[in-house]
Phi, psi and omega in degrees: 000319180300317181294323178297315178298319180297315181295315179298318179297318179296318179296319179295316179296320179296317179299316180294322179295317180295316179300321179295317179301316183281000173259009185306306183286325177301318180292336178266001179073029182244148176288156177213156181297132193287157168064048171293139181228137178293140006262353187270354183069240177262009187271006180300122179090341180287130183086357179237303178247344181225134177290146181300331178295316178293324176298317178296322176298321178296317180299314181300312181299321181290314187281331186294340178278353189244322185194177178280349175202163178198211184204173179209161181244122170260111191060240175252009182271123175286133179241122180280134180241103176284139182250318184291132184293326176296320177294320178298322177295322175303316184292313187277333188237292190294316180253035183306326183301335179271345187232032188281351181259145182265352178073018179278140183294128177232130176214076186293336179298313182261344185214079184305331182286354177280347184277054182274164180302320183289341186261330187295144181266161164048229186295327179295320175298313183299316180297317181290322178300319179300320180291323187273336184307317180295345180276354183242022179287166178301323180298316181290323178296318178298323179298323183275346189299319181298321177298321181291320181290333175295320176293326180298328177295321176292325176299316179298318178298320178296316180295324180302331181282350186241013181295142180076006182243159167285125185238137176273098190285335178301322179290311182297317182292323178295327176290320177300311182291327176297317179294321178296312181295320178301318181287314184283321184274325186244345183071028179233159177266111179284331176060031181285335176294328179270330183229097182294353178257015180300146186298321180300318181292321177302316182291321179298317179295322183293315182287337180274349181277103180238039180278163174061232184296331178294325178299311180293326179297317178299315178301313182298313183292329176294319184277332184228063185296324181296323176297316180299316180292322177298323181270008178058040181273142178234163178254345179264122177304142186300318181293327176293314180298316180297316180297313185293310181295319180295316179298317182295318178299317180298316181296314181295315179299319179295316180295315183290324180290329184251009179053047181269131177241136179225155177272073181215175184296319181298321178301319179295318179292325177295323175301316180295316181298317188271329186236344185075017182227156169234110182050045176088350179271123181287123179230350182095144183288161171228153180281169177299319180298321177296316178300315182298318182296320182288324176293322177298316177299315179303317182293311183291321179297319179294319180292318186270289189293314181294319182295315183283331173296316177299317180298315179294324178297318178296322176301311182293324176294323181292320184267356177234080188300325180296322177292317179300315181297317180293320179296318179295318179303317180295315180300313183295320179296317182287322177294325176296321180293316187265340179082348179199170180274069182279171176300317180296320178297317179300318182292338181276351184279078186289320181290322175300321177300318178296321178299316180296316181294321178291325175299316180289336174290310185286327182230067180294117186302322173256102189285353173209161178244129180258134172227149177238147182284132177270346175200171179305144185215132177255128180299130181306133178063018177224143178272056180231120182243138178246150186275158174306137180092354179294137178272136172243133179241113181273118191279075184304312183302316180294317179300315183293340180251016181280118182294341177284339177262316181234097179305143184049060192296339181273357176271144179270113185218095180299343179296344176298340187245031164291159181303319181296316181290325177298316181295334183281348182256163175298144183295342179254022178275351180222112191227038180292336179250011186078195180202156178082193185301332180261021172296163186295121181289335183263017184305310185293323177297314181300316180294321179297318178299317180293319178301318181296318179296311181294316181297319179299314182291313184295331182285344184236341189222156164259158182225133184227156172287161176235181178295344181261000179286130181285104177234113000286171182296138175237128181268146175288117187286343189271003177239155187281325177275165179283121175222151180286137179285129178080013180086184182234095183269120179222170180234139177238149174225148177292146178290000000 
């Protein structure tokens, strides 16, 4: 009888605790996305039948009719969703000191590769950002450009083998970006364009696969990081970590033993590790584990975000022939002027830049931005205070598809990103790279990589949709970033 009473009491207390959790926004007088249910909150179907980006768009549409901010529940965790662009600017820029952490799970004890710049909190992020900033200057990007165009020649050779055929471009582009990152970050030839079974590509695919239970695990570790660290949980598969760390040690030992210097990202990080300087500028030393984590981030970002942005851009060029023709005209004119795909030529491709920005508006690879409060915070001009540790989710996908910001938002129109049109919009109306001090440090590198891919293809080939091209676009629901469901099938022909 005692055990029965205990169990019933525990169930009643649990029920009351859950009900209290789900009254969080109601108690603050704020709207929230309806019908959260234990244990997933509002996440039922997300990652299985609906992509998280589309879910974020739904939240935005629901809340924008009600207030400047509201909420949603991930499991039993309340997530604040700011809607008003001025409030979003307060969060990302003006009141950055309260929102400097991204809430990404870090467990360097069990998973050294988790200690990346995008994940580290507070002062550790600030110290590392100071060390890395000199490695992303225009001078350093120009230094790496030649290495990238050498890979582009192999990309062109690969495309030549597929003319007149239906081609799955998500695969080819991921191999292209893997080869670029391998060359620029490690100074090695990954050869994935020639060998789709190359080890580097296998590892990139494995670490990027967060479907099913891995999807829920990432969500759980983001919301309950202390539990994850107590249980020694990691996000990097052990074989991936062993391969990556081992390869990096071999490369560094070989370079240092033979006094080899290269114009690449790893060389810059080795300077920081060994001397605390980048080309004479004092930035402070970093450990091997710190170096490995940043190189790993460079690799994964190149494989994932750059590859899928390029893939979506090719899709939009294929289904919008007038845009493709204008983009090609610009590429041909600039290549004729410069004689080669130089860094200067790349920087002059303004319309290609507009195409990339419009692609990132319509298909933001990261459909939301997460920030966590470092201390109690009161919403400006509102009597609403949130506690330290509260998660804020900025609904990038919803903002980018808002017809009040972008008329006819589902249409692909690079003219939205002329200098004049950009100036006419709120500075937080376009957020694929974030905004403020924690904006993406590799933004310019990523755009340069995409320009090289698009310019190489447009200068030699036309691109068309096929019967297998998804029109309209359908996203794969089982991954966190935006990716096309079933791949990206397109056709190319030589000019």
